[in-house]
Each structure stands twice: as structure tokens, then as C-alpha cells.
Backbone and ligand atoms as CSV (ligand in chain L), in Angstrom:
chain,resi,resn,atom,element,x,y,z
A,1,MET,N,N,105.616,66.614,74.020
A,1,MET,CA,C,105.807,67.757,74.941
A,1,MET,C,C,107.152,67.743,75.550
A,2,ALA,N,N,107.732,68.961,75.668
A,2,ALA,CA,C,109.057,69.087,76.279
A,2,ALA,C,C,109.017,68.582,77.728
A,3,LEU,N,N,110.117,68.099,78.210
A,3,LEU,CA,C,110.179,67.535,79.580
A,3,LEU,C,C,109.959,68.673,80.555
A,4,TYR,N,N,110.566,69.825,80.292
A,4,TYR,CA,C,110.478,70.992,81.192
A,4,TYR,C,C,109.720,72.159,80.506
A,5,SER,N,N,108.876,72.806,81.305
A,5,SER,CA,C,108.130,73.964,80.779
A,5,SER,C,C,109.053,75.117,80.476
A,6,ASP,N,N,108.550,76.048,79.682
A,6,ASP,CA,C,109.358,77.258,79.406
A,6,ASP,C,C,109.725,78.022,80.681
A,7,LYS,N,N,108.726,78.034,81.607
A,7,LYS,CA,C,108.970,78.739,82.850
A,7,LYS,C,C,110.031,78.087,83.680
A,8,VAL,N,N,110.039,76.737,83.715
A,8,VAL,CA,C,111.092,76.029,84.466
A,8,VAL,C,C,112.486,76.359,83.821
A,9,MET,N,N,112.541,76.330,82.502
A,9,MET,CA,C,113.826,76.585,81.832
A,9,MET,C,C,114.274,78.049,82.094
A,10,ASP,N,N,113.319,78.940,82.079
A,10,ASP,CA,C,113.623,80.365,82.301
A,10,ASP,C,C,114.211,80.544,83.716
A,11,HIS,N,N,113.495,79.972,84.718
A,11,HIS,CA,C,113.954,80.170,86.103
A,11,HIS,C,C,115.236,79.415,86.375
A,12,PHE,N,N,115.486,78.334,85.629
A,12,PHE,CA,C,116.746,77.561,85.757
A,12,PHE,C,C,117.893,78.406,85.199
A,13,GLN,N,N,117.628,78.964,83.953
A,13,GLN,CA,C,118.706,79.665,83.299
A,13,GLN,C,C,118.934,81.108,83.808
A,14,ASN,N,N,117.863,81.720,84.277
A,14,ASN,CA,C,117.956,83.065,84.853
A,14,ASN,C,C,117.331,83.110,86.210
A,15,PRO,N,N,117.919,82.393,87.163
A,15,PRO,CA,C,117.264,82.343,88.496
A,15,PRO,C,C,117.186,83.728,89.144
A,16,ARG,N,N,116.035,83.993,89.744
A,16,ARG,CA,C,115.831,85.275,90.434
A,16,ARG,C,C,116.294,85.154,91.890
A,17,ASN,N,N,116.776,86.271,92.397
A,17,ASN,CA,C,117.081,86.348,93.836
A,17,ASN,C,C,118.106,85.293,94.324
A,18,VAL,N,N,119.161,85.097,93.513
A,18,VAL,CA,C,120.234,84.211,93.935
A,18,VAL,C,C,121.220,84.992,94.784
A,19,GLY,N,N,121.721,84.450,95.856
A,19,GLY,CA,C,122.725,85.075,96.632
A,19,GLY,C,C,122.483,84.974,98.102
A,20,LYS,N,N,123.050,85.910,98.830
A,20,LYS,CA,C,123.045,85.879,100.278
A,20,LYS,C,C,122.612,87.259,100.779
A,21,ILE,N,N,121.876,87.287,101.857
A,21,ILE,CA,C,121.576,88.573,102.493
A,21,ILE,C,C,122.425,88.629,103.790
A,22,GLU,N,N,123.357,89.541,103.836
A,22,GLU,CA,C,124.301,89.606,104.951
A,22,GLU,C,C,123.637,89.791,106.248
A,23,ASP,N,N,122.623,90.686,106.298
A,23,ASP,CA,C,121.985,90.990,107.606
A,23,ASP,C,C,120.553,90.423,107.606
A,24,ALA,N,N,120.464,89.171,107.183
A,24,ALA,CA,C,119.125,88.507,107.066
A,24,ALA,C,C,118.470,88.446,108.440
A,25,ASP,N,N,117.168,88.482,108.462
A,25,ASP,CA,C,116.405,88.331,109.723
A,25,ASP,C,C,116.121,86.893,109.984
A,26,GLY,N,N,116.160,86.055,108.966
A,26,GLY,CA,C,115.950,84.631,109.116
A,26,GLY,C,C,116.700,83.875,108.031
A,27,ILE,N,N,117.348,82.754,108.447
A,27,ILE,CA,C,118.058,81.951,107.485
A,27,ILE,C,C,117.614,80.485,107.656
A,28,GLY,N,N,117.275,79.836,106.570
A,28,GLY,CA,C,116.822,78.445,106.656
A,28,GLY,C,C,117.652,77.573,105.765
A,29,GLU,N,N,118.182,76.462,106.294
A,29,GLU,CA,C,118.904,75.548,105.455
A,29,GLU,C,C,118.306,74.193,105.567
A,30,VAL,N,N,118.021,73.565,104.453
A,30,VAL,CA,C,117.423,72.247,104.461
A,30,VAL,C,C,118.154,71.350,103.437
A,31,GLY,N,N,118.041,70.065,103.708
A,31,GLY,CA,C,118.632,69.104,102.794
A,31,GLY,C,C,117.573,68.186,102.265
A,32,ASN,N,N,117.783,67.716,101.070
A,32,ASN,CA,C,116.825,66.766,100.477
A,32,ASN,C,C,117.281,65.335,100.756
A,33,ALA,N,N,116.509,64.598,101.523
A,33,ALA,CA,C,116.875,63.257,101.920
A,33,ALA,C,C,117.069,62.326,100.723
A,34,LYS,N,N,116.315,62.628,99.652
A,34,LYS,CA,C,116.376,61.735,98.489
A,34,LYS,C,C,117.638,61.840,97.685
A,35,CYS,N,N,118.192,63.060,97.590
A,35,CYS,CA,C,119.337,63.236,96.712
A,35,CYS,C,C,120.546,63.857,97.413
A,36,GLY,N,N,120.329,64.343,98.616
A,36,GLY,CA,C,121.458,64.947,99.351
A,36,GLY,C,C,121.718,66.409,99.001
A,37,ASP,N,N,120.878,66.984,98.151
A,37,ASP,CA,C,121.067,68.373,97.783
A,37,ASP,C,C,120.660,69.313,98.914
A,38,ILE,N,N,121.204,70.493,98.865
A,38,ILE,CA,C,121.043,71.452,99.967
A,38,ILE,C,C,120.554,72.804,99.450
A,39,MET,N,N,119.716,73.440,100.268
A,39,MET,CA,C,119.133,74.740,99.935
A,39,MET,C,C,119.235,75.664,101.102
A,40,ARG,N,N,119.655,76.900,100.855
A,40,ARG,CA,C,119.719,77.872,101.913
A,40,ARG,C,C,118.905,79.119,101.499
A,41,MET,N,N,118.043,79.555,102.393
A,41,MET,CA,C,117.133,80.691,102.126
A,41,MET,C,C,117.350,81.791,103.107
A,42,TYR,N,N,117.420,83.019,102.663
A,42,TYR,CA,C,117.583,84.195,103.511
A,42,TYR,C,C,116.330,85.067,103.383
A,43,ILE,N,N,115.807,85.579,104.486
A,43,ILE,CA,C,114.708,86.549,104.388
A,43,ILE,C,C,114.983,87.799,105.213
A,44,LYS,N,N,114.484,88.935,104.727
A,44,LYS,CA,C,114.473,90.182,105.483
A,44,LYS,C,C,112.986,90.401,105.788
A,45,VAL,N,N,112.700,90.746,107.034
A,45,VAL,CA,C,111.305,90.964,107.443
A,45,VAL,C,C,111.141,92.336,108.000
A,46,ASP,N,N,110.126,93.050,107.591
A,46,ASP,CA,C,109.856,94.368,108.136
A,46,ASP,C,C,108.350,94.422,108.421
A,47,ASP,N,N,108.013,94.640,109.669
A,47,ASP,CA,C,106.643,94.769,110.107
A,47,ASP,C,C,105.768,93.595,109.604
A,48,GLY,N,N,106.335,92.379,109.764
A,48,GLY,CA,C,105.589,91.205,109.388
A,48,GLY,C,C,105.540,90.866,107.923
A,49,VAL,N,N,106.269,91.640,107.091
A,49,VAL,CA,C,106.238,91.409,105.675
A,49,VAL,C,C,107.608,91.025,105.171
A,50,ILE,N,N,107.738,90.110,104.255
A,50,ILE,CA,C,109.039,89.705,103.689
A,50,ILE,C,C,109.432,90.739,102.662
A,51,THR,N,N,110.404,91.533,102.977
A,51,THR,CA,C,110.742,92.628,102.069
A,51,THR,C,C,111.828,92.187,101.077
A,52,ASP,N,N,112.592,91.201,101.484
A,52,ASP,CA,C,113.648,90.686,100.572
A,52,ASP,C,C,113.880,89.222,100.862
A,53,CYS,N,N,114.419,88.558,99.868
A,53,CYS,CA,C,114.568,87.092,99.973
A,53,CYS,C,C,115.564,86.632,98.935
A,54,LYS,N,N,116.579,85.870,99.408
A,54,LYS,CA,C,117.567,85.323,98.445
A,54,LYS,C,C,117.792,83.860,98.766
A,55,PHE,N,N,118.332,83.147,97.789
A,55,PHE,CA,C,118.624,81.731,98.060
A,55,PHE,C,C,119.922,81.314,97.387
A,56,ASN,N,N,120.524,80.306,97.986
A,56,ASN,CA,C,121.643,79.596,97.389
A,56,ASN,C,C,121.336,78.114,97.422
A,57,THR,N,N,121.684,77.398,96.402
A,57,THR,CA,C,121.477,75.980,96.452
A,57,THR,C,C,122.600,75.178,95.862
A,58,PHE,N,N,122.854,74.023,96.487
A,58,PHE,CA,C,123.684,73.033,95.863
A,58,PHE,C,C,122.662,71.978,95.478
A,59,GLY,N,N,121.956,72.271,94.361
A,59,GLY,CA,C,120.884,71.368,93.979
A,59,GLY,C,C,120.749,71.357,92.443
A,60,CYS,N,N,119.855,70.561,91.990
A,60,CYS,CA,C,119.688,70.383,90.541
A,60,CYS,C,C,118.916,71.526,89.910
A,61,GLY,N,N,118.740,71.453,88.607
A,61,GLY,CA,C,118.012,72.486,87.887
A,61,GLY,C,C,116.607,72.732,88.375
A,62,SER,N,N,115.906,71.633,88.732
A,62,SER,CA,C,114.514,71.793,89.207
A,62,SER,C,C,114.559,72.455,90.582
A,63,ALA,N,N,115.514,72.187,91.379
A,63,ALA,CA,C,115.601,72.825,92.686
A,63,ALA,C,C,115.877,74.358,92.508
A,64,ILE,N,N,116.732,74.675,91.522
A,64,ILE,CA,C,117.053,76.104,91.270
A,64,ILE,C,C,115.789,76.781,90.766
A,65,ALA,N,N,115.099,76.190,89.861
A,65,ALA,CA,C,113.879,76.783,89.252
A,65,ALA,C,C,112.781,76.957,90.343
A,66,THR,N,N,112.616,75.951,91.172
A,66,THR,CA,C,111.524,76.044,92.182
A,66,THR,C,C,111.874,77.066,93.256
A,67,SER,N,N,113.144,77.141,93.647
A,67,SER,CA,C,113.443,78.135,94.711
A,67,SER,C,C,113.411,79.507,94.114
A,68,SER,N,N,113.783,79.680,92.830
A,68,SER,CA,C,113.705,80.996,92.239
A,68,SER,C,C,112.247,81.439,92.218
A,69,MET,N,N,111.351,80.548,91.798
A,69,MET,CA,C,109.928,80.917,91.802
A,69,MET,C,C,109.370,81.129,93.209
A,70,ALA,N,N,109.846,80.334,94.145
A,70,ALA,CA,C,109.381,80.529,95.538
A,70,ALA,C,C,109.765,81.896,96.055
A,71,THR,N,N,110.957,82.380,95.739
A,71,THR,CA,C,111.372,83.680,96.226
A,71,THR,C,C,110.465,84.764,95.602
A,72,GLU,N,N,110.150,84.559,94.336
A,72,GLU,CA,C,109.275,85.540,93.665
A,72,GLU,C,C,107.887,85.557,94.328
A,73,LEU,N,N,107.412,84.375,94.746
A,73,LEU,CA,C,106.068,84.249,95.310
A,73,LEU,C,C,105.932,84.819,96.719
A,74,ILE,N,N,107.034,84.783,97.467
A,74,ILE,CA,C,106.916,85.232,98.892
A,74,ILE,C,C,107.376,86.675,99.079
A,75,LYS,N,N,108.123,87.230,98.133
A,75,LYS,CA,C,108.641,88.580,98.293
A,75,LYS,C,C,107.454,89.545,98.339
A,76,GLY,N,N,107.479,90.440,99.365
A,76,GLY,CA,C,106.422,91.431,99.464
A,76,GLY,C,C,105.182,90.879,100.191
A,77,LYS,N,N,105.225,89.611,100.592
A,77,LYS,CA,C,104.024,89.003,101.201
A,77,LYS,C,C,104.162,88.975,102.734
A,78,PRO,N,N,103.049,88.963,103.449
A,78,PRO,CA,C,103.096,88.776,104.901
A,78,PRO,C,C,103.683,87.375,105.185
A,79,ILE,N,N,104.376,87.316,106.298
A,79,ILE,CA,C,105.095,86.120,106.653
A,79,ILE,C,C,104.126,84.925,106.740
A,80,GLU,N,N,102.930,85.124,107.222
A,80,GLU,CA,C,101.933,84.017,107.332
A,80,GLU,C,C,101.599,83.429,105.942
A,81,GLU,N,N,101.538,84.300,104.974
A,81,GLU,CA,C,101.288,83.784,103.595
A,81,GLU,C,C,102.469,82.987,103.090
A,82,ALA,N,N,103.675,83.414,103.413
A,82,ALA,CA,C,104.857,82.699,102.963
A,82,ALA,C,C,104.878,81.283,103.540
A,83,LEU,N,N,104.406,81.217,104.842
A,83,LEU,CA,C,104.377,79.903,105.497
A,83,LEU,C,C,103.401,78.945,104.853
A,84,GLU,N,N,102.419,79.511,104.196
A,84,GLU,CA,C,101.414,78.658,103.542
A,84,GLU,C,C,101.837,78.225,102.146
A,85,LEU,N,N,102.936,78.757,101.686
A,85,LEU,CA,C,103.405,78.352,100.345
A,85,LEU,C,C,103.678,76.907,100.270
A,86,SER,N,N,103.064,76.168,99.343
A,86,SER,CA,C,103.305,74.721,99.252
A,86,SER,C,C,104.132,74.505,98.009
A,87,ASN,N,N,104.791,73.350,98.018
A,87,ASN,CA,C,105.595,73.048,96.828
A,87,ASN,C,C,104.689,72.821,95.626
A,88,LYS,N,N,103.444,72.449,95.908
A,88,LYS,CA,C,102.481,72.262,94.834
A,88,LYS,C,C,102.195,73.601,94.121
A,89,ALA,N,N,102.010,74.647,94.943
A,89,ALA,CA,C,101.779,75.969,94.411
A,89,ALA,C,C,102.950,76.449,93.586
A,90,VAL,N,N,104.154,76.144,94.038
A,90,VAL,CA,C,105.366,76.574,93.280
A,90,VAL,C,C,105.413,75.822,91.950
A,91,VAL,N,N,105.141,74.528,92.005
A,91,VAL,CA,C,105.145,73.745,90.774
A,91,VAL,C,C,104.094,74.190,89.796
A,92,GLU,N,N,102.921,74.554,90.335
A,92,GLU,CA,C,101.856,75.071,89.447
A,92,GLU,C,C,102.276,76.397,88.788
A,93,ALA,N,N,102.940,77.226,89.562
A,93,ALA,CA,C,103.374,78.536,89.047
A,93,ALA,C,C,104.415,78.345,87.969
A,94,LEU,N,N,105.113,77.192,87.974
A,94,LEU,CA,C,106.097,76.930,86.967
A,94,LEU,C,C,105.527,76.080,85.797
A,95,ASP,N,N,104.229,75.910,85.818
A,95,ASP,CA,C,103.558,75.096,84.749
A,95,ASP,C,C,103.985,73.624,84.815
A,96,GLY,N,N,104.301,73.181,86.024
A,96,GLY,CA,C,104.562,71.745,86.224
A,96,GLY,C,C,106.002,71.304,86.219
A,97,LEU,N,N,106.227,70.131,86.806
A,97,LEU,CA,C,107.530,69.496,86.763
A,97,LEU,C,C,107.259,68.005,86.493
A,98,PRO,N,N,108.261,67.304,85.917
A,98,PRO,CA,C,108.070,65.857,85.763
A,98,PRO,C,C,107.897,65.209,87.124
A,99,ALA,N,N,107.115,64.185,87.211
A,99,ALA,CA,C,106.766,63.575,88.519
A,99,ALA,C,C,108.031,63.179,89.292
A,100,TYR,N,N,109.044,62.711,88.617
A,100,TYR,CA,C,110.200,62.199,89.342
A,100,TYR,C,C,111.071,63.367,89.818
A,101,LYS,N,N,110.728,64.610,89.466
A,101,LYS,CA,C,111.438,65.768,89.972
A,101,LYS,C,C,110.658,66.565,91.028
A,102,LEU,N,N,109.470,66.036,91.341
A,102,LEU,CA,C,108.658,66.771,92.291
A,102,LEU,C,C,109.345,66.921,93.685
A,103,HIS,N,N,110.078,65.911,94.027
A,103,HIS,CA,C,110.782,65.958,95.353
A,103,HIS,C,C,111.732,67.173,95.411
A,104,CYS,N,N,112.183,67.635,94.301
A,104,CYS,CA,C,113.110,68.795,94.314
A,104,CYS,C,C,112.419,70.047,94.778
A,105,SER,N,N,111.108,70.131,94.467
A,105,SER,CA,C,110.360,71.326,94.818
A,105,SER,C,C,110.092,71.425,96.289
A,106,VAL,N,N,110.210,70.271,96.966
A,106,VAL,CA,C,109.977,70.273,98.441
A,106,VAL,C,C,111.091,71.084,99.136
A,107,LEU,N,N,112.284,71.075,98.585
A,107,LEU,CA,C,113.372,71.855,99.147
A,107,LEU,C,C,113.051,73.330,99.283
A,108,ALA,N,N,112.432,73.857,98.244
A,108,ALA,CA,C,112.108,75.297,98.279
A,108,ALA,C,C,111.096,75.609,99.356
A,109,GLU,N,N,110.030,74.782,99.446
A,109,GLU,CA,C,109.037,75.018,100.483
A,109,GLU,C,C,109.656,74.892,101.884
A,110,GLU,N,N,110.448,73.888,102.074
A,110,GLU,CA,C,111.006,73.684,103.385
A,110,GLU,C,C,112.016,74.777,103.766
A,111,ALA,N,N,112.782,75.238,102.811
A,111,ALA,CA,C,113.754,76.280,103.064
A,111,ALA,C,C,113.066,77.577,103.500
A,112,VAL,N,N,111.923,77.902,102.857
A,112,VAL,CA,C,111.170,79.047,103.232
A,112,VAL,C,C,110.670,78.899,104.695
A,113,LYS,N,N,110.132,77.735,104.995
A,113,LYS,CA,C,109.593,77.491,106.351
A,113,LYS,C,C,110.741,77.567,107.376
A,114,ALA,N,N,111.899,77.008,107.028
A,114,ALA,CA,C,113.009,77.025,107.987
A,114,ALA,C,C,113.476,78.453,108.224
A,115,ALA,N,N,113.493,79.275,107.191
A,115,ALA,CA,C,113.859,80.687,107.357
A,115,ALA,C,C,112.906,81.423,108.245
A,116,VAL,N,N,111.627,81.180,108.078
A,116,VAL,CA,C,110.605,81.783,108.926
A,116,VAL,C,C,110.759,81.333,110.381
A,117,LYS,N,N,110.964,80.053,110.553
A,117,LYS,CA,C,111.172,79.495,111.918
A,117,LYS,C,C,112.385,80.197,112.597
A,118,ASP,N,N,113.446,80.319,111.839
A,118,ASP,CA,C,114.646,80.981,112.350
A,118,ASP,C,C,114.283,82.420,112.767
A,119,TYR,N,N,113.541,83.088,111.934
A,119,TYR,CA,C,113.136,84.442,112.256
A,119,TYR,C,C,112.312,84.478,113.560
A,120,TYR,N,N,111.355,83.541,113.686
A,120,TYR,CA,C,110.535,83.500,114.908
A,120,TYR,C,C,111.432,83.209,116.124
A,121,ASP,N,N,112.351,82.259,115.968
A,121,ASP,CA,C,113.228,81.924,117.106
A,121,ASP,C,C,114.094,83.054,117.523
A,122,LYS,N,N,114.649,83.799,116.543
A,122,LYS,CA,C,115.549,84.917,116.865
A,122,LYS,C,C,114.800,86.074,117.513
A,123,ASN,N,N,113.506,86.192,117.230
A,123,ASN,CA,C,112.737,87.311,117.753
A,123,ASN,C,C,111.797,86.956,118.899
A,124,GLY,N,N,111.904,85.701,119.364
A,124,GLY,CA,C,111.077,85.266,120.528
A,124,GLY,C,C,109.614,85.258,120.177
A,125,ILE,N,N,109.280,85.042,118.913
A,125,ILE,CA,C,107.877,84.970,118.472
A,125,ILE,C,C,107.317,83.562,118.709
A,126,ALA,N,N,106.209,83.461,119.378
A,126,ALA,CA,C,105.667,82.138,119.665
A,126,ALA,C,C,105.016,81.545,118.411
A,127,TYR,N,N,105.127,80.233,118.248
A,127,TYR,CA,C,104.518,79.557,117.097
A,127,TYR,C,C,104.137,78.114,117.507
A,128,ASP,N,N,103.336,77.554,116.648
A,128,ASP,CA,C,102.945,76.185,116.876
A,128,ASP,C,C,104.030,75.276,116.226
A,129,PRO,N,N,104.751,74.509,117.090
A,129,PRO,CA,C,105.869,73.695,116.542
A,129,PRO,C,C,105.384,72.651,115.486
A,130,GLU,N,N,104.076,72.322,115.584
A,130,GLU,CA,C,103.504,71.392,114.557
A,130,GLU,C,C,103.771,71.887,113.144
A,131,GLN,N,N,103.751,73.209,113.020
A,131,GLN,CA,C,103.921,73.833,111.671
A,131,GLN,C,C,105.245,73.448,111.049
A,132,PHE,N,N,106.229,73.199,111.928
A,132,PHE,CA,C,107.534,73.029,111.470
A,132,PHE,C,C,108.080,71.604,111.772
A,133,LYS,N,N,107.197,70.699,112.025
A,133,LYS,CA,C,107.651,69.412,112.568
A,133,LYS,C,C,108.486,68.575,111.621
A,134,ASN,N,N,108.406,68.850,110.298
A,134,ASN,CA,C,109.168,68.038,109.413
A,134,ASN,C,C,110.534,68.614,109.068
A,135,LEU,N,N,110.832,69.757,109.685
A,135,LEU,CA,C,112.111,70.393,109.368
A,135,LEU,C,C,113.232,69.934,110.303
A,136,GLU,N,N,114.380,69.696,109.701
A,136,GLU,CA,C,115.527,69.365,110.526
A,136,GLU,C,C,116.284,70.674,110.719
A,137,ASP,N,N,116.595,70.959,111.975
A,137,ASP,CA,C,117.352,72.192,112.184
A,137,ASP,C,C,118.781,71.949,111.715
A,138,CYS,N,N,119.384,73.039,111.256
A,138,CYS,CA,C,120.736,72.868,110.727
A,138,CYS,C,C,121.677,73.906,111.383
A,139,GLU,N,N,122.663,73.404,112.139
A,139,GLU,CA,C,123.494,74.305,112.861
A,139,GLU,C,C,124.386,75.191,111.959
A,140,HIS,N,N,124.596,74.785,110.689
A,140,HIS,CA,C,125.489,75.548,109.797
A,140,HIS,C,C,124.935,77.005,109.587
A,141,CYS,N,N,123.608,77.124,109.685
A,141,CYS,CA,C,122.997,78.454,109.402
A,141,CYS,C,C,123.302,79.431,110.473
A,142,HIS,N,N,123.748,78.994,111.639
A,142,HIS,CA,C,123.882,79.893,112.737
A,142,HIS,C,C,125.335,80.169,113.056
A,143,GLU,N,N,126.207,79.888,112.099
A,143,GLU,CA,C,127.639,80.089,112.319
A,143,GLU,C,C,127.949,81.565,112.572
L,1,FES,FE1,FE,118.282,66.961,94.338
L,1,FES,FE2,FE,116.638,67.866,92.537
L,1,FES,S1,S,117.853,66.046,92.411
L,1,FES,S2,S,116.976,68.668,94.511
């Protein structure tokens, strides 16, 4: 069996939603403690729904593929559903990743959560901090 699924290769070679949203409603930046790679996620929110979403990453192929898939999965969804997106769901949607690359998929999940948290913070929306307790805030996103 090939190391990477066709879907992983497709999203790595033709990543969806790469780039930056200039007037984003929420921006999340997270780093992967295991490899030092970085992911930045931008979301546009309208009436509680994620209408647009883009990402940039200084990360490996698996990080690119998982964030590409994550943007596809949350676009058009209510923000609460995006918050529930797990790295496991992203990996399943990609037909799997090698076990030693699973940590890369965590970047995508955390970047989505960080972008939502930023959106909540900017709009004074109350939330349970427990939901975001594993995220490190990153001052670069707020330059
Ligand atoms: Fe760093 Fe994959 S090796 S995100």
C-alpha cells in the first residue's frame, strides 16, 4: 500500500483555499510543538456561518493536506460545527495518514479553533475557555 492516500496526495499537490483573507473576522495561528511548523487560518463569518476560510502554512505535506481538507470541511458550516472538527475527522476524510504523521493533522484542528477564538474575542462573544485550553495565543496574528 502507498504511504499516502490519493486524497492526501491530491490535497498536498492542489491545496484548496490557500492564501490570506485581508478582512478576516478571525485569524488563528498555531505552532506544532513536535516539529516547529506553523499554521495560520483565516475565517470570514456571517450570521454565525463560516462563509470563507483560507490558510497558510510553514509545514510539511501532511500539514498542507490536512489544513486544505479542514477548510473544505468547515466552509459553509455554522461556527459551532467548525469547533467540533477533530483532527481525526480530517484524517478520516483524507483516507488516513501514517501514524507518525498524525501530529501534523493537529495543526489544522488547532488553527481552526484559534481562528474561532479570535473571532469570539473580537466580537465580545462569551465562550467556555475550557474549549480552547490547549491553544497558545500568538501575538503575530494581531499585528
Ligand atoms: Fe511539522 Fe508535519 S512535520 S506539521
